[in-house]
N, C-alpha and C positions, 0 to 999 in steps of 0.2 A: 629124366626125360619128361617132357610135358607138351601140351598142346596149346597153340595160340589161336584165338578167334581171329580170323582174317577178314571176314566180311560175308555178305550174302552171296549165294550162288544159286540161281534158280529159285526154288522154293525152300531152300535150307541154308544153313551156315556151312562155311568151308573151314575145316580144322586143318591146320598145318602142323606137321611134326617137327619139333625142334630138338636137336641133340645137345644143345648147350646145357651145362649144369646150372641148376638153380643156385644162386648165391645165398648161402645161409647167413643170417645175422648172428654172429657169435660173440661171446663174452667169456673172459677168463677171470675168475675170482680166486685170488691167491693170498695166503698169509705167509710171509717170509720174515723170519725173525733173526736168527743168530748171525749168520755170515752173509746172508742175502745171495748166496750162490744158487740157491734153489730157484730164485726168480729167473735165472737163465733159461730154465726149462719152460717157464711160463712165457718168456719172451719169444722162444721158438714157436710155441703154439700160437701165440698172438700174431706173429708174422705170417705163418702159413694160413691161418684162418681169418686173417684181416680183422682181428678182434682187439678191443681195448682190454687192458689189465686193470683191475681194481682190487681193493682190499675188502674184506667182509664189512668193515665199518663204512665203506663208501657205497655199498650196495643197498638200494631201496627195494625190498622184496616185492612191492607192488608193481615194479617195472619189469618183472620177469617175463611177462607176456611179449615184450618187445624183441625177445631173442629166440632163435630157433635151436641154438646149441649153446650150452653153458658148461664150462670146465671148472671144477672145484678142486683146489689143491693146496697142499702145505707139506712141510716136513712131517715126519711121524714122531709123535711124542707119547711115550708110554703106550705104544702099540695102537695109536689112533691119530687121526688128523688133529690139528690144533683146535682147541676149544672154541675159538672165535668163529671158525668155519662151521663147526657143529652147531653152535648157537644160531648162526645165520640160517642154516637149513631148518631149524626148528621154527623159524619165523616165516618161512616161505609158504605161499598159498599152495593148494593142491596143484599138481603139475601133470594131470592126466595127458599122457602122450608127449610131454616136453622132453626133449633129448638133452642128456648130460653126459659128461665123462669125468672120471676121477683120476687124479695124478698125485704123485708124492715123491719125495726123496727119503731115504732111510739111512741111518747111521750104522746099519748092519755091516760088520767088517768083511767086505767081499774078498779081500786078500786072504782071509782065513777060511771063510765058508763058501765063497764062490757066488757067481751070478745066479746059478740054479737055485740056491738056497733063498736068495732075494726074491726071485719070481714065485717060489713056493710060499714065501712069507707074505706076499702081497694080499691074498684073500683075507688073512687075519688083520693086517694093518689097515685095510680099507673097509672092513666089515661094518664098523659103526657108522661111518658116513654113508656107505652104500645102503645099509638097512634104513637109515633115516630118509634117504631120497626115495627109495622104493616104496616105503610105507606111505609116502605122500603122492605116489603115482608117477614119479619121474622114471624115465627110461634110461638105463645106463648103457651107453653105446660101447664103451670100452674103458679099460683101466691101464695106467702106466705107472711104473715105479723105476727108479734108478738110485744108485748109491749117492749119498750126500755126505759132505764134510761134517764130522761130529767131534765136538770138543766138550760135550756135556760131562758133568760130574768129575771123576778122576781123570778122564781122558785128556783134559786140558793140560795136565802135568806132563803128559807124554807127547804133546803136540797134536793130538787128535788122530782120528782114523779117516780113511777115504779123503786124504788131503787135497787131491786135485779133482775131486768129483763135485758136480758133474763135469765130465771131460768131453773132448770133441766127439768121441764115439757115443756117449750118452746123448749129446745134442743131436747127432745124426739120427739116432733111434727115436728121439722126440719128434724130429721133423717127419720121419717116415710114419710115425704113429698119427700125427696130425693130418698128413696127406690122406691116410686111410679114412679118417673121419670125414673128410670132404667128399669122398666118393660114394 
């Protein structure tokens, strides 16, 4: 909700109430490496938020002020986001009040441990990126995690785990997540 200046009325200004949502200028910064299936999640966010998708190497930290909301995401590697994303955040200027969100896919075998385990794993997997953003004054609006196809190390010999992930349900959850960010 916001007010629009509409003109002078008598001795003062008339303010009109407008219920239209303010359109945020958003950006998605993603590192997708192995199977590029992770990028599907970023594409859903980009569509809902009307945002471009770029890689950490394409982002100029001095341009961060152009955006109202920035999503940072990658797969999880050794219980944290990809190092290129973490290195980018180290280069960012202070972001007092700047809104961000964090997202990831993880090779945690949900068929064995279940989705609840994955949701409980998210704080640990996101902690390094989250702490870096918070220490620079950025506001974390929300976080998202879903299973990702994993063929790392010995798993490649067995065809990997979470083969069809992210799937249609994961993409629907990503869409719902992005819609909440807009409101």
